[in-house]
C-alpha positions, 0 to 999 in steps of 0.5 A: 499500499502506498504510504499516502493511501487511505486506509479502509475500514476493518473488515469486521466493521459492518456498514450501517446500510448493511447492518440495517438490512440484516437486522430488519431480516430478524424481525417480523410485524406483531401478529396481534390486531385490534379494532378501534374507533376512528377517534382512538386511531391517531398515530396507530398502524393499519392492519388492513387495506381500506376502500371507500364505501361511497362515491366522493363526493357523494353527489354533484356539488358547488365549489363556491357561492354563486348560481346554478344554471343551464349552460345552454340557456346562456346567449352564446354571442353575448357577454351577458345573460339574464336568468330568472332566480327561482330558488336557493340551494344550501349545504345540507338543504338542496333545492327541491323545485324543477329546473326551468328554461332560462332560470338559475338557483342561488347556491352555496358552497357544498350544496347539491347542484339541482337536477337539471342544472349543469354549471355554476357561475361564481357570485363575483361575476353576477349582478343581482336585480330583484328576481333577475340575475345578470350572468357576466362573462359566462364560463364553460359548461360544468364550471365550478361543479364538483362531480360525484365520484371525481375524487373517489369511486365506491370501492376504490382503495384509499389506504394501504395496510402499513399506513400510520394514521395521522390527521389527514388520514383520519379526515379521509376516513371520516369523509368516507364514513368509516367509524372504526379501523383494524390496527396493529396493537401497540408495541411494548418496550421495556428499558433500563440502565445499569451501573452503580455510577448512575444516580437519579436526577435531582439527587446529589452526586458523590465523586465518580457518579454521574446522572442517568441521562440515557434513560430519559432520552430513550423514554422520549424516543420511545414516546415518539416512536408510538410504543408503550414503554415500561421504564424499569429504572436503574439496575445495580451492578449485581448479576442476579439483579440484572438477570431478574430485570431481563427476565421481568422485561422479557416477560412483559415486552415485545422488545427489551432495550438497554444502553451500555454493557455491550462493548467488548471491554466492558467490565460489568455483568450485562454482557455475561447475563445477556449470553446466558439468558438469550440469543444475542449477536454482538455487532461492530458497526462502521458508524460514528458515533456508536460502534458496539451494538447488540441484538437478539432475543430474550425469551420471546422478546427482541433485545436491543443493546445500545452503546452507553455514551449518550449521543452514541445511544441516540444515534444508534436508536435513530438509525438501527432501533427506530427501523426495527420498531417500524417493522414490528409495528407493521409500518411500511418502510420509507427511505429517509429524506436526504438533501445536499447542502453546502458546509459553512465551516470545515469538518474534521473526519478520519476515514473508516466509519460513516459519520453522523455529525450533528448540524444546523440546516438553514437556507440563505437569502439566495434559497441555497441550503447551508449546514453548520456543525453544532460544535464539538462532536464528542459522543458524550456531548448531548448538547450537540443533539439538542442544538441540531436539526439534522445529521451531516452524513459523511461517507465511510472513506471520507476524510476532512471536508473543507468549508464550501464542500457539498455534503449529504444531510438528513433532516431530523424527522419527528422522532428527534424533533 
């Protein structure tokens, strides 16, 4: 090898994309489903395809306030026509009379277009004088009429299984009259921290002790992921206490999630108990921050072990655990949104691992995307996460990158926002 050649990553380090594919192959969606009322369905994941029960709209209706008329009654060679007003049509209270030659009906937005009429002239392009309405600048036949079924026909698929129900989906389902839906049950995730050095927030710290921040960050991430979480607290560095925690967690949850204790050199009991109680694979990933990661099963529960450093824990949750949770919840997988932006400052990096540096993405006055790194990028510096709104993704073999270079940026989604 040339003395100036760029060293490659050790073959034992898995690229994150390869790791994600291997991890996802190990899990399946939960089999259990339940039927919930539409009012309780927000953020749930559909377990079946849904089709419309009705045409949408269910009848021809007006898209604006104006006058319903027969286009054939307008004078084709004139810019104005006079029509006689014979009634009104309101949303929920349609006109029940019969269409007459050279007549019109006052109509409101959303009201059914009366039988026999085919066009609506907007109010602003008319002039009313008693029972006579002057139609100015007539439009084409069918103007301002929303036709029955033009959005959806009865039987048309509306939403696919695997769709997460948001506000728009709730509105669509209500529009077509669906009052309850079948969804996957919510996942249950048990999590805890281990270590005699960890102290509860609000207590006094003795020399060598730190506050347990990871558990709070993980709890927030799980809440954003839409799962039920079971916080088992801090478990002392005692083999039987750790064993009991793993057994309790596995008996109550679909996933057991921990932070720390999965590195090769960890001088604690977590790794030992994991190997005794479950089927666990220990991974070394070509990712920074975060390299050690564990996955396997304890009883019937999936196990994921995150690195102990706070930023490493959050990054590996976002890149690895979150896709696993999505698949287990039955969500249809989606690729992350990636954009290109120009670096405002130089970035230091050693080749060998894919780096997810924390950045602030902005748009300048010329509409160009710019990204700045949030200062020091140490894996213990959680402020680098709280200040950021995106990851700056630097490729595995990439080295130092100068200011002005174009880089790949992944804006945070709802899980990290």
